[in-house]
Backbone as CSV, one residue per row, in Angstrom:
resi,resn,N_x,N_y,N_z,CA_x,CA_y,CA_z,C_x,C_y,C_z
1,MET,81.046,185.087,93.359,80.162,184.814,94.499,80.666,185.561,95.738
2,THR,79.764,186.248,96.440,80.171,186.949,97.664,80.295,185.939,98.806
3,TYR,80.909,186.404,99.894,81.037,185.527,101.056,79.667,185.105,101.584
4,HIS,78.723,186.036,101.616,77.374,185.708,102.076,76.736,184.642,101.181
5,GLN,76.846,184.833,99.877,76.269,183.870,98.937,76.929,182.488,99.090
6,LEU,78.235,182.502,99.225,78.973,181.250,99.380,78.588,180.549,100.678
7,TYR,78.486,181.325,101.742,78.105,180.786,103.051,76.735,180.098,102.967
8,ARG,75.764,180.772,102.376,74.416,180.207,102.273,74.403,178.979,101.358
9,HIS,75.217,179.030,100.310,75.276,177.911,99.360,75.829,176.648,100.039
10,ILE,76.866,176.811,100.833,77.465,175.662,101.525,76.491,175.087,102.549
11,ILE,75.804,175.942,103.266,74.803,175.453,104.226,73.731,174.631,103.508
12,ARG,73.312,175.072,102.330,72.300,174.312,101.568,72.850,172.948,101.154
13,ILE,74.110,172.901,100.737,74.745,171.630,100.356,74.710,170.659,101.531
14,LEU,75.081,171.167,102.710,75.149,170.314,103.894,73.753,169.915,104.374
15,GLN,72.822,170.840,104.324,71.444,170.519,104.730,70.850,169.446,103.837
16,LYS,71.072,169.565,102.544,70.545,168.596,101.577,71.097,167.193,101.850
17,ALA,72.333,167.146,102.366,72.969,165.859,102.668,72.542,165.298,104.014
18,GLY,71.714,166.061,104.762,71.247,165.587,106.064,72.195,165.908,107.208
19,ASN,73.143,166.811,106.966,74.067,167.223,108.022,73.293,167.882,109.166
20,GLU,73.613,167.495,110.404,72.861,167.989,111.564,73.353,169.343,112.067
21,THR,74.552,169.752,111.688,75.108,171.025,112.168,75.686,171.822,110.992
22,PRO,74.870,172.155,109.996,75.409,172.784,108.776,76.063,174.142,109.015
23,ALA,75.492,174.972,109.881,76.064,176.301,110.112,77.418,176.197,110.802
24,PHE,77.515,175.316,111.799,78.786,175.123,112.504,79.854,174.590,111.553
25,ASP,79.496,173.589,110.773,80.457,172.990,109.844,80.916,174.021,108.804
26,CYS,79.970,174.807,108.326,80.301,175.838,107.343,81.281,176.854,107.926
27,LEU,81.043,177.270,109.159,81.954,178.216,109.809,83.354,177.633,109.960
28,CYS,83.433,176.361,110.309,84.743,175.712,110.450,85.487,175.720,109.115
29,LEU,84.775,175.464,108.025,85.405,175.466,106.708,85.832,176.879,106.298
30,PHE,85.014,177.868,106.626,85.393,179.267,106.346,86.655,179.644,107.125
31,GLU,86.729,179.183,108.362,87.916,179.461,109.180,89.160,178.836,108.550
32,LYS,89.016,177.625,108.052,90.165,176.924,107.466,90.616,177.574,106.153
33,ILE,89.678,177.863,105.265,90.042,178.339,103.923,90.262,179.851,103.868
34,PHE,89.386,180.603,104.529,89.465,182.067,104.440,89.985,182.735,105.719
35,ALA,90.190,181.945,106.780,90.568,182.499,108.087,89.547,183.536,108.543
36,MET,88.257,183.219,108.318,87.171,184.135,108.672,86.268,183.490,109.711
37,ASN,85.977,184.243,110.790,84.996,183.787,111.771,83.636,184.389,111.435
38,ARG,82.646,184.122,112.283,81.287,184.593,112.022,81.242,186.125,111.851
39,GLN,81.943,186.838,112.727,81.925,188.309,112.677,82.517,188.807,111.359
40,ALA,83.608,188.181,110.920,84.237,188.603,109.668,83.320,188.362,108.474
41,ILE,82.566,187.252,108.525,81.632,186.959,107.432,80.532,188.023,107.395
42,ILE,80.061,188.470,108.562,79.022,189.507,108.629,79.557,190.830,108.092
43,ILE,80.772,191.194,108.523,81.343,192.493,108.148,81.695,192.548,106.658
44,ASP,82.321,191.459,106.172,82.824,191.455,104.783,81.953,190.631,103.841
45,GLY,80.741,190.335,104.276,79.890,189.416,103.536,79.606,189.790,102.088
46,GLU,79.571,191.074,101.748,79.249,191.491,100.382,80.466,191.556,99.476
47,LYS,81.645,191.269,100.031,82.858,191.237,99.196,82.895,189.933,98.412
48,LEU,83.549,189.989,97.252,83.680,188.789,96.431,84.743,187.867,97.013
49,ALA,84.422,186.589,97.086,85.381,185.601,97.582,86.375,185.247,96.491
50,ASP,87.606,184.988,96.893,88.650,184.583,95.960,88.219,183.319,95.195
51,THR,88.423,183.319,93.897,87.933,182.223,93.045,88.564,180.884,93.413
52,GLU,89.876,180.844,93.560,90.561,179.590,93.871,90.156,179.054,95.241
53,LYS,90.063,179.950,96.212,89.664,179.525,97.553,88.204,179.074,97.583
54,THR,87.392,179.699,96.719,85.997,179.266,96.601,85.928,177.829,96.103
55,LYS,86.743,177.494,95.121,86.804,176.116,94.622,87.225,175.153,95.736
56,GLN,88.212,175.591,96.525,88.719,174.738,97.612,87.637,174.458,98.650
57,ILE,86.934,175.516,99.068,85.948,175.326,100.135,84.739,174.537,99.626
58,LEU,84.368,174.718,98.364,83.253,173.947,97.809,83.621,172.456,97.711
59,ALA,84.867,172.185,97.383,85.319,170.784,97.331,85.258,170.148,98.721
60,LEU,85.649,170.912,99.747,85.580,170.415,101.120,84.131,170.217,101.552
61,ALA,83.256,171.152,101.166,81.843,171.046,101.528,81.210,169.800,100.902
62,GLU,81.543,169.530,99.646,81.009,168.337,98.981,81.526,167.071,99.658
63,LYS,82.773,167.101,100.077,83.340,165.937,100.768,82.681,165.750,102.132
64,ARG,82.452,166.858,102.813,81.760,166.784,104.110,80.345,166.244,103.923
65,ALA,79.707,166.572,102.828,78.337,166.110,102.553,78.268,164.587,102.407
66,THR,79.391,163.946,102.104,79.413,162.484,102.009,79.512,161.817,103.384
67,GLY,79.730,162.623,104.432,79.904,162.071,105.769,81.348,162.054,106.222
68,TYR,82.253,162.523,105.379,83.671,162.570,105.748,83.831,163.489,106.958
69,PRO,84.601,163.079,107.969,84.663,163.849,109.223,85.135,165.287,109.049
70,LEU,84.417,166.197,109.659,84.785,167.614,109.642,86.186,167.806,110.224
71,GLN,86.499,167.048,111.279,87.792,167.196,111.945,88.942,166.886,110.996
72,TYR,88.765,165.867,110.157,89.809,165.528,109.190,89.936,166.620,108.130
73,LEU,88.811,167.196,107.729,88.849,168.276,106.736,89.581,169.500,107.290
74,CYS,89.340,169.782,108.560,89.993,170.946,109.180,91.467,170.673,109.471
75,GLY,91.787,169.408,109.800,93.174,169.033,110.042,93.673,169.343,111.434
76,ILE,92.890,170.072,112.188,93.272,170.414,113.561,91.984,170.551,114.368
77,TRP,92.015,170.099,115.634,90.798,170.089,116.435,91.129,170.389,117.882
78,GLN,90.158,170.999,118.580,90.343,171.380,119.976,89.904,170.263,120.909
79,PHE,90.655,170.074,121.977,90.253,169.176,123.057,90.781,169.766,124.356
80,MET,89.867,170.091,125.263,90.225,170.679,126.557,91.152,171.894,126.397
81,ASP,90.822,172.747,125.439,91.554,173.991,125.182,92.917,173.793,124.555
82,TYR,93.226,172.579,124.130,94.501,172.314,123.461,94.221,171.948,122.010
83,GLU,95.170,172.241,121.129,95.012,171.953,119.703,95.678,170.630,119.350
84,PHE,94.987,169.859,118.510,95.516,168.567,118.082,95.422,168.438,116.564
85,PHE,96.540,168.055,115.961,96.513,167.705,114.548,95.813,166.355,114.413
86,VAL,94.891,166.268,113.471,94.170,165.013,113.231,94.038,164.796,111.733
87,GLY,93.857,163.544,111.355,93.657,163.197,109.956,93.382,161.715,109.854
88,GLU,93.226,161.233,108.652,92.936,159.815,108.453,93.989,158.956,109.158
89,GLY,93.511,157.941,109.888,94.429,157.038,110.571,94.583,157.316,112.047
90,VAL,93.912,158.366,112.557,93.977,158.638,113.996,92.561,158.928,114.508
91,LEU,92.273,158.417,115.700,90.962,158.638,116.311,90.774,160.119,116.639
92,ILE,89.587,160.620,116.393,89.287,162.033,116.631,89.028,162.263,118.126
93,PRO,89.704,163.238,118.760,89.405,163.553,120.170,87.963,164.021,120.317
94,ARG,87.289,163.508,121.354,85.870,163.822,121.542,85.609,164.389,122.924
95,GLU,84.520,165.151,122.999,84.131,165.791,124.258,83.865,164.760,125.351
96,ASP,83.380,163.573,124.987,83.106,162.533,125.977,84.327,162.218,126.833
97,THR,85.504,162.316,126.237,86.737,161.939,126.926,87.113,162.929,128.031
98,VAL,86.575,164.133,127.968,86.880,165.144,128.990,86.550,164.623,130.386
99,SER,85.383,163.984,130.528,84.970,163.487,131.845,85.922,162.419,132.364
100,VAL,86.525,161.660,131.467,87.471,160.611,131.859,88.768,161.235,132.365
101,VAL,89.253,162.241,131.652,90.458,162.959,132.085,90.219,163.629,133.437
102,GLU,89.037,164.236,133.587,88.724,164.905,134.854,88.646,163.920,136.013
103,LEU,88.067,162.737,135.771,88.023,161.703,136.808,89.432,161.293,137.203
104,CYS,90.296,161.102,136.228,91.684,160.724,136.505,92.384,161.797,137.339
105,ALA,92.221,163.045,136.941,92.858,164.147,137.676,92.347,164.222,139.115
106,GLU,91.042,164.022,139.292,90.457,164.039,140.644,91.064,162.949,141.521
107,GLN,91.260,161.753,140.947,91.797,160.646,141.721,93.277,160.842,142.051
108,ILE,94.017,161.446,141.150,95.427,161.763,141.431,95.516,162.725,142.610
109,ARG,94.648,163.742,142.591,94.655,164.713,143.701,94.150,164.068,144.988
110,LYS,93.097,163.280,144.881,92.516,162.625,146.061,93.530,161.701,146.734
111,ASN,94.296,160.971,145.933,95.303,160.050,146.471,96.617,160.751,146.819
112,LYS,96.624,162.092,146.619,97.785,162.920,146.982,99.069,162.405,146.334
113,ILE,98.966,162.099,145.048,100.125,161.634,144.299,100.869,162.850,143.745
114,THR,102.075,163.036,144.165,102.900,164.134,143.653,103.833,163.576,142.574
115,ASN,104.133,164.394,141.595,104.983,163.967,140.476,104.513,162.633,139.889
116,PRO,103.253,162.525,139.507,102.719,161.231,139.079,103.415,160.685,137.834
117,ASN,103.653,159.378,137.855,104.189,158.668,136.702,102.993,157.999,136.018
118,ILE,102.646,158.464,134.827,101.394,158.093,134.155,101.683,157.314,132.882
119,LEU,100.920,156.251,132.668,100.993,155.475,131.434,99.662,155.582,130.700
120,ASP,99.702,156.058,129.463,98.510,156.160,128.618,98.593,155.068,127.558
121,LEU,97.695,154.082,127.650,97.680,152.969,126.706,96.685,153.248,125.586
122,CYS,97.065,152.931,124.349,96.267,153.267,123.157,96.144,154.787,123.056
123,ALA,97.284,155.458,123.022,97.330,156.917,123.182,96.774,157.687,121.997
124,GLY,96.789,157.101,120.804,96.215,157.784,119.644,96.854,159.132,119.371
125,SER,96.035,160.154,119.231,96.518,161.511,118.936,97.264,162.140,120.108
126,GLY,97.137,161.524,121.283,97.773,162.079,122.475,96.866,162.977,123.288
127,ALA,95.565,162.972,122.993,94.639,163.880,123.686,94.696,163.696,125.200
128,ILE,94.621,162.449,125.663,94.632,162.192,127.107,95.999,162.494,127.695
129,SER,97.053,162.003,127.047,98.420,162.222,127.537,98.722,163.703,127.693
130,ILE,98.383,164.462,126.665,98.717,165.889,126.659,97.883,166.646,127.678
131,ALA,96.599,166.318,127.782,95.758,166.991,128.773,96.302,166.760,130.188
132,LEU,96.650,165.513,130.514,97.169,165.218,131.850,98.557,165.833,132.065
133,ALA,99.378,165.828,131.030,100.712,166.424,131.141,100.639,167.925,131.390
134,ARG,99.613,168.572,130.838,99.446,170.010,131.054,98.798,170.300,132.404
135,ILE,97.881,169.424,132.839,97.255,169.599,134.160,98.277,169.374,135.269
136,PHE,99.150,168.373,135.047,100.186,168.039,136.033,101.560,168.217,135.389
137,PRO,102.047,169.455,135.317,103.328,169.698,134.626,104.518,169.008,135.284
138,GLU,104.355,168.581,136.540,105.441,167.872,137.228,105.392,166.368,136.975
139,SER,104.425,165.928,136.178,104.253,164.499,135.918,105.241,163.997,134.866
140,THR,105.353,162.672,134.822,106.069,161.983,133.737,105.051,161.088,133.051
141,VAL,104.879,161.259,131.744,103.844,160.533,131.011,104.489,159.677,129.921
142,THR,104.097,158.416,129.879,104.487,157.508,128.796,103.250,157.229,127.957
143,ALA,103.332,157.482,126.653,102.188,157.323,125.756,102.477,156.187,124.778
144,LEU,101.739,155.084,124.916,101.963,153.893,124.094,100.951,153.828,122.955
145,GLU,101.442,153.656,121.737,100.564,153.597,120.566,101.147,152.643,119.523
146,LEU,100.274,151.840,118.903,100.700,150.827,117.942,100.654,151.299,116.490
147,SER,99.644,152.064,116.118,99.480,152.472,114.730,100.575,153.456,114.305
148,PRO,101.314,153.164,113.230,102.348,154.105,112.774,101.785,155.482,112.417
149,THR,100.595,155.487,111.810,99.995,156.777,111.439,99.613,157.567,112.681
150,ALA,98.916,156.914,113.606,98.540,157.601,114.847,99.774,158.031,115.621
151,PHE,100.805,157.204,115.601,102.038,157.533,116.329,102.676,158.817,115.788
152,SER,102.598,159.018,114.474,103.158,160.241,113.895,102.380,161.468,114.367
153,TYR,101.046,161.322,114.488,100.244,162.431,115.028,100.552,162.650,116.511
154,LEU,100.740,161.580,117.241,101.090,161.668,118.659,102.366,162.482,118.837
155,GLU,103.390,162.151,118.077,104.666,162.872,118.197,104.488,164.349,117.829
156,LYS,103.756,164.600,116.748,103.544,165.979,116.293,102.772,166.793,117.338
157,ASN,101.760,166.168,117.950,100.941,166.888,118.933,101.691,167.137,120.234
158,ILE,102.559,166.237,120.609,103.382,166.457,121.804,104.255,167.691,121.605
159,ILE,104.872,167.792,120.432,105.723,168.951,120.127,104.883,170.223,120.053
160,HIS,103.733,170.137,119.378,102.871,171.310,119.190,102.386,171.872,120.523
161,ASN,102.122,170.979,121.478,101.625,171.419,122.786,102.730,171.572,123.831
162,GLN,103.975,171.474,123.365,105.147,171.747,124.209,105.140,170.923,125.501
163,CYS,104.950,169.618,125.323,104.896,168.702,126.471,106.182,167.882,126.549
164,GLN,107.198,168.495,127.132,108.481,167.810,127.256,108.428,166.649,128.244
165,ASN,107.359,166.578,129.035,107.238,165.511,130.037,106.524,164.272,129.514
166,ILE,106.306,164.198,128.201,105.690,163.004,127.596,106.723,162.269,126.737
167,THR,106.786,160.954,126.926,107.620,160.103,126.075,106.715,159.206,125.229
168,PRO,106.692,159.389,123.903,105.902,158.493,123.064,106.651,157.169,122.873
169,VAL,105.926,156.063,122.992,106.521,154.738,122.839,105.692,153.952,121.833
170,TYR,106.360,153.426,120.817,105.675,152.606,119.825,105.554,151.194,120.386
171,GLY,104.314,150.730,120.555,104.149,149.408,121.141,102.717,148.925,121.098
172,ASP,102.564,147.623,121.408,101.289,146.918,121.327,100.782,146.592,122.729
173,VAL,99.639,147.141,123.080,99.049,146.905,124.398,98.840,145.412,124.663
174,LEU,98.517,144.669,123.613,98.190,143.257,123.781,99.425,142.360,123.897
175,LYS,100.612,142.902,123.599,101.809,142.053,123.581,102.999,142.582,124.381
176,ASP,103.063,143.874,124.615,104.320,144.471,125.074,104.421,144.719,126.570
177,THR,103.549,144.104,127.361,103.635,144.268,128.814,105.013,143.921,129.361
178,PRO,105.668,142.839,128.896,106.964,142.474,129.475,108.052,143.538,129.345
179,LYS,107.850,144.522,128.485,108.851,145.583,128.325,108.836,146.567,129.489
180,PHE,107.836,146.458,130.366,107.681,147.421,131.455,107.849,146.726,132.806
181,SER,108.499,147.410,133.730,108.796,146.828,135.043,107.596,146.913,135.969
182,GLU,107.558,146.033,136.963,106.463,146.063,137.922,106.597,147.275,138.845
183,HIS,105.445,147.706,139.362,105.375,148.814,140.325,106.061,150.084,139.804
184,THR,105.802,150.395,138.531,106.435,151.559,137.897,105.531,152.787,137.896
185,PHE,104.242,152.571,137.641,103.353,153.700,137.369,102.401,153.981,138.524
186,ASP,102.144,155.274,138.731,101.111,155.693,139.684,99.728,155.597,139.058
187,VAL,99.674,155.777,137.736,98.401,155.827,137.020,98.533,155.115,135.677
188,ILE,97.554,154.289,135.362,97.365,153.807,133.985,96.003,154.309,133.523
189,ILE,95.992,154.914,132.358,94.734,155.405,131.784,94.656,154.945,130.334
190,SER,93.453,154.626,129.885,93.301,154.150,128.515,91.905,154.437,127.973
191,ASN,91.873,154.870,126.718,90.646,154.886,125.929,90.839,153.810,124.867
192,PRO,90.563,152.556,125.220,90.874,151.449,124.309,89.779,151.261,123.264
193,PRO,90.048,150.471,122.222,88.964,150.100,121.306,87.886,149.341,122.091
194,TYR,86.617,149.738,121.939,85.581,149.075,122.740,84.294,148.776,121.980
195,ILE,84.322,148.920,120.670,83.120,148.637,119.883,83.125,147.163,119.475
196,ILE,81.974,146.505,119.611,81.839,145.108,119.210,82.095,144.996,117.700
197,THR,82.918,144.032,117.314,83.350,143.895,115.912,82.177,143.943,114.940
198,ASP,81.131,143.168,115.211,80.002,143.073,114.276,79.154,144.336,114.217
199,GLU,79.337,145.246,115.186,78.552,146.482,115.200,79.212,147.615,114.427
200,ILE,80.482,147.460,114.101,81.210,148.548,113.445,80.574,148.963,112.115
201,PRO,80.131,148.017,111.258,79.507,148.432,109.986,78.200,149.199,110.166
202,THR,77.597,149.152,111.346,76.316,149.833,111.580,76.488,151.252,112.111
203,LEU,77.714,151.655,112.401,77.956,152.971,112.989,77.719,154.080,111.969
204,GLN,77.541,155.306,112.463,77.288,156.437,111.579,78.450,156.640,110.614
205,LYS,78.157,157.313,109.502,79.119,157.426,108.402,80.449,158.021,108.845
206,GLU,80.411,159.055,109.699,81.641,159.718,110.114,82.606,158.742,110.779
207,ILE,82.069,157.875,111.630,82.919,156.941,112.371,83.533,155.896,111.446
208,GLN,82.851,155.585,110.346,83.372,154.592,109.403,84.717,155.026,108.809
209,TYR,84.988,156.328,108.817,86.251,156.824,108.270,87.400,156.725,109.271
210,GLU,87.092,156.487,110.538,88.134,156.433,111.557,88.808,155.056,111.561
211,PRO,90.023,154.966,112.100,90.791,153.722,111.981,90.158,152.549,112.724
212,LEU,90.041,151.436,112.031,89.467,150.229,112.621,90.255,149.797,113.857
213,LEU,91.560,149.971,113.795,92.430,149.577,114.911,92.038,150.264,116.212
214,ALA,91.502,151.487,116.101,91.129,152.252,117.296,89.689,152.011,117.727
215,LEU,88.937,151.248,116.946,87.513,151.033,117.218,87.188,149.613,117.678
216,ASP,87.854,148.635,117.095,87.455,147.232,117.228,87.874,146.643,118.574
217,GLY,86.866,146.445,119.442,87.109,145.897,120.776,86.908,144.404,120.877
218,GLY,86.791,143.721,119.727,86.637,142.275,119.738,85.184,141.833,119.708
219,LYS,84.970,140.530,119.838,83.633,139.947,119.693,82.619,140.537,120.656
220,ASP,83.052,140.837,121.894,82.111,141.371,122.883,82.423,142.806,123.285
221,GLY,83.475,143.385,122.707,83.846,144.765,123.016,84.750,144.918,124.225
222,TYR,85.122,143.808,124.871,85.881,143.885,126.126,87.305,143.337,126.035
223,THR,87.772,143.026,124.828,89.096,142.410,124.674,90.183,143.225,125.359
224,PHE,90.203,144.527,125.129,91.280,145.364,125.660,91.132,145.594,127.162
225,TYR,89.910,145.711,127.649,89.708,145.881,129.087,90.253,144.670,129.848
226,ARG,89.896,143.471,129.390,90.365,142.254,130.067,91.891,142.167,130.036
227,LYS,92.459,142.443,128.875,93.902,142.310,128.717,94.659,143.330,129.569
228,ILE,94.193,144.561,129.570,94.874,145.603,130.351,94.775,145.298,131.845
229,ILE,93.582,144.904,132.296,93.402,144.612,133.721,94.248,143.405,134.143
230,SER,94.256,142.364,133.326,94.972,141.145,133.712,96.483,141.274,133.544
231,ASP,96.931,141.994,132.495,98.361,141.991,132.165,99.123,143.237,132.604
232,TRP,98.432,144.348,132.819,99.143,145.591,133.115,99.059,146.021,134.569
233,THR,98.175,145.412,135.340,98.001,145.841,136.732,99.306,145.739,137.521
234,TYR,100.145,144.750,137.201,101.387,144.568,137.962,102.345,145.744,137.804
235,THR,102.143,146.559,136.747,103.027,147.715,136.554,102.616,148.905,137.424
236,LEU,101.448,148.793,138.096,101.015,149.866,138.990,101.690,149.750,140.360
237,LYS,102.014,150.881,140.930,102.515,150.921,142.300,101.375,150.615,143.272
238,GLU,101.714,150.389,144.530,100.683,150.247,145.557,99.864,151.528,145.620
239,ASN,98.560,151.370,145.695,97.620,152.501,145.645,97.608,153.194,144.279
240,GLY,98.057,152.454,143.258,98.012,152.997,141.903,96.589,153.038,141.371
241,ILE,96.378,153.886,140.368,95.038,154.148,139.838,94.939,153.626,138.407
242,LEU,93.834,152.962,138.108,93.523,152.534,136.740,92.261,153.259,136.288
243,VAL,92.327,153.888,135.107,91.196,154.660,134.583,90.945,154.248,133.134
244,PHE,89.679,154.007,132.815,89.286,153.665,131.445,88.214,154.620,130.953
245,GLU,88.223,154.881,129.639,87.020,155.365,128.977,86.190,154.136,128.622
246,LEU,84.867,154.298,128.628,83.948,153.184,128.393,82.991,153.483,127.256
247,GLY,82.525,152.424,126.612,81.390,152.556,125.727,80.107,152.538,126.548
248,GLU,79.005,152.857,125.900,77.722,152.891,126.605,77.369,151.503,127.151
249,ASN,76.920,151.469,128.393,76.489,150.231,129.070,77.624,149.239,129.359
250,GLN,78.855,149.721,129.416,79.972,148.824,129.702,80.459,148.918,131.157
251,TYR,79.922,149.854,131.904,80.451,150.128,133.243,80.415,148.892,134.151
252,GLU,79.274,148.246,134.272,79.134,147.151,135.234,80.064,145.979,134.913
253,THR,80.223,145.666,133.637,81.091,144.550,133.258,82.553,144.875,133.549
254,VAL,82.995,146.075,133.201,84.386,146.451,133.475,84.620,146.547,134.983
255,LYS,83.634,147.039,135.710,83.737,147.073,137.169,83.930,145.661,137.724
256,LYS,83.197,144.699,137.179,83.325,143.307,137.620,84.749,142.787,137.387
257,TYR,85.299,143.063,136.210,86.670,142.636,135.920,87.659,143.271,136.901
258,MET,87.449,144.537,137.210,88.357,145.237,138.121,88.259,144.676,139.543
259,LEU,87.048,144.397,139.983,86.869,143.805,141.315,87.534,142.428,141.408
260,GLU,87.452,141.665,140.330,88.077,140.340,140.303,89.600,140.426,140.452
261,HIS,90.175,141.574,140.089,91.617,141.776,140.216,91.954,142.717,141.379
262,HIS,91.018,142.767,142.340,91.260,143.390,143.646,91.379,144.923,143.594
263,PHE,90.743,145.534,142.592,90.651,146.992,142.614,89.566,147.408,143.600
264,ARG,89.734,148.568,144.206,88.782,149.087,145.186,88.484,150.551,144.843
265,ASP,87.573,151.139,145.636,87.207,152.554,145.444,86.844,152.831,143.977
266,ILE,86.030,151.968,143.419,85.680,152.093,142.004,84.602,153.164,141.818
267,LEU,84.873,154.088,140.880,83.998,155.237,140.680,83.733,155.452,139.186
268,PRO,82.560,156.005,138.850,82.255,156.315,137.445,82.562,157.773,137.098
269,ALA,82.678,158.031,135.809,82.683,159.400,135.281,81.498,159.500,134.328
270,TYR,80.708,160.554,134.468,79.520,160.738,133.634,79.802,161.772,132.538
271,ASP,79.369,161.460,131.305,79.526,162.442,130.242,78.335,163.410,130.262
272,ILE,78.262,164.295,129.264,77.229,165.340,129.283,75.826,164.772,129.105
273,GLN,75.721,163.526,128.620,74.416,162.873,128.512,74.121,162.004,129.734
274,HIS,74.956,162.134,130.749,74.848,161.381,132.008,74.998,159.870,131.781
275,ILE,75.786,159.515,130.790,76.178,158.133,130.551,77.470,157.870,131.305
276,LYS,77.586,156.690,131.897,78.837,156.332,132.580,79.915,156.120,131.528
277,ARG,80.710,157.159,131.313,81.675,157.180,130.225,83.065,156.748,130.683
278,GLY,83.301,156.759,131.998,84.616,156.380,132.519,84.495,155.619,133.797
279,ILE,85.609,154.982,134.180,85.668,154.233,135.432,87.084,154.328,135.977
280,SER,87.180,154.433,137.304,88.502,154.429,137.937,88.468,153.507,139.131
281,GLY,89.637,152.958,139.461,89.773,152.113,140.631,91.201,152.174,141.143
282,THR,91.360,151.849,142.408,92.688,151.851,143.044,93.058,150.419,143.409
283,VAL,94.342,150.090,143.221,94.767,148.715,143.480,95.629,148.656,144.749
């Protein structure tokens, strides 16, 4: 089979499965298996593809057709121009989170915080920690994560992105507040689990493969927001900043919780669909 024939065959497999981005997914798989981009496929399209590699890419295409995440198949994914190792057991970095990181960075600059001491709760793959550590190379970042699998990806991604200013800490957001001193951090940021428990089985197939620990926000989806606001605020310095990623339609409720704990200057971050995807406040 030539590269052109293989390319068209994989697109048909994905289209038949109802995949919404078959050409993009196919290109990602070609990049992984053959190290070929679109231009290389055009130039070398009539050449015969290696038999063993053809078997490998077809196996990946069939797995992708079941709804298995493309990011896990590729094993590495981009977020804000940085590369992250990803796989089963760690939440996939998403474009929605960019607006949250940007809101946090804007507030750090607005509050004129130099050498910011940042705490990332529920750090996962380290996407937020690493992005902020690279934006503010003079910062000190603590990345807290409970899942052993996600923690291994966090450590690997910190090394891969050469972020010597990040310290990964294995810990539980819901229990480990006493391990941290009061008035320590300039910034707390978190993309916590925020999906209502009973709604998780209704989510699209790709999300079903992601770790439940990173998705389940409790009966109403607000368990982690309430706990972080009530238990972690004391670790913020005066004029410290709290930033959250939000699920859809969660802004007003989280804003209410923050106001109840005397946060001010509360602002939203909008994602590309103009959904309030983030929130920040100063204490």
